[in-house]
N, C-alpha and C positions, 0 to 999 in steps of 0.2 A: 556118456559120463566121461569126464575128465578125471582119470585115475590118479596120476602122479607126474611130477616133473622127474624125468629120467636124468637130465644133466643140464649143467650151465657150462659153456666153455667160452673163454675169452682169449683173443690174441690181440695184436696191436690195433687192429682195423675193426673187428667184428665181435660180436657177442652172440653165440648160438645157444638156443634153448630147444631142448627136446622133451615133448611131453607125450603120454600115453593116453590115447583117447578110444573109448569103446562105444560101439553102437549097441545099446541094450534093448533096441526094439526088434520086432520081428520082421521088419522090412529093411532092404537095402536103402541106402540114401547117401547124403552128402552133408558135410559139415564145413563150416567156415571157422577155423581155429584163428583168433586174433590175440595179439600181444600188445599191451599197452604199456607205457612208461609213466611213471610218477616220480617227482623229484622232492622228496621230504626235506633235503638239506640245502636246497637252492637259496641262494642269496637274492635272486631276483623272482619277481612274480611269474609263476609258470602255471599252465593248466593242470587241473587235478589229475587228468589222464590224457595221454596223447597216443593215438593208434601208430605204432611204429611197424608192425609186420603182421601179415595174414596169409593164411593158406587154405584154399578150398581142397578138400579131399573126398573122393568117393570112399564109401566104408559099407561093406556088406553087413547084413543082419548077423549080431553076435560077435562080429569081428573087432579085434583090438589093433590100432595101428599106432605107430611112433611117427610124430610129426616134429620136423625140425624147422624153427623159424630162426632167420638171421636178421640182426639189426647191425647195420654199420654205425659205428661209435659216433660218427660225425653227425649223424640224425639225432643224437640226444643233446645236441647243442642248442644255444639260442643266439640271436642276433644281437650283438653288443653294439649299441649306438656310439658310444664313446670311441671304441677300437675300430668301428666299421667293419666287422668281421663276426664270423660265427665263433662261438666259444663253447667248449665242452668243459663243465665245471667237475673238479675231482670231488669225490664223495659217493653216497649211496644212492642207487637208483632201484626203485622198486619196479619190478616186472610183474605185470597183472596179465593173465591168460584166462580166456573165456570165449563165450559164443556171442558176447556183445559187451559194450561198455558198461550196461546196467547187469550183466550176467557173468561176473567174474568167478572163476571156479578155482584156480590155482593162483599162489602167489610166491614170488622168490625175490632175493635181492642180489645185486652185483655191486661191487666197489670200483670205481673208475679212478 
């Protein structure tokens, strides 16, 4: 179970998202926590979801763990043909967290 987003932290170079994940089964296991970015305010056509970070964690039966995923801000950019460089647009970026792109369990937003 993806319980909640504990925090969003942002500095000049990175965005860090910490989430709480719980193994609700009776067996020890592993989970791959994935973070996708979506760009609702983009002025150019962008994918609806882009995988930007993931972490595989071992998690014991019944255990809760905090998982921190870090996304360098430069990875939220796109290639600008005109300028011949990567550009990070100012605006809101949706951060989608889940077990896969089709299994999003938590959402948050950051402003760049």
